[in-house]
Residue, then its C-alpha position, 0 to 999 in steps of 0.5 A: m231720899g236723895t239718890n246717890s250718884h257715887p258708885p259703891d266701893f266694893e261688891y260682896a259675895i258669900i261662898s259656903t263649903l261643907g265638911d265632914l267632922g266624923d261621928e257626931k257623938s265623938f265631936a260632941s265630947f271633944s274639948p274646945d281644943q280638940r273641936d278646933d283641931a277637928l275643924e281645922t283638919a276638916f277644912s284646911p284643904p277646902t279653905k285653901a280651895i276657897a281662897h284660890l277660888a275667891a281670888n279667881l271667881n268672876g274675873g278675880g280680885w276677891e279677898v276673904l273678909s270673914h268666915s263663920v262656922f256652924a257644926f251640926g250632926g257630924q257636919a260643918i258649914v263654913t261660910f266666907l264673906i268675900r269682896r272686891k273693888w267695884s268695877q262696872 
């Protein structure tokens, strides 16, 4: 394999946060719309904080590309993929 002398265009990082969905049995019995509402309620403030953190993390310039949500046992983890232009 040859070497690539071109620096990468972006650098990437992952930020995660944990949210409380309340009683596990209640959440499991929710309709899909109720689950969406519960997730939005649990993560609205943390998501705004993540967006602010991403914008200022390690010199700033980060943007949120995508997110993933995993709910288990009344808790949910939201993971954000962030990137910024590569600078040396």
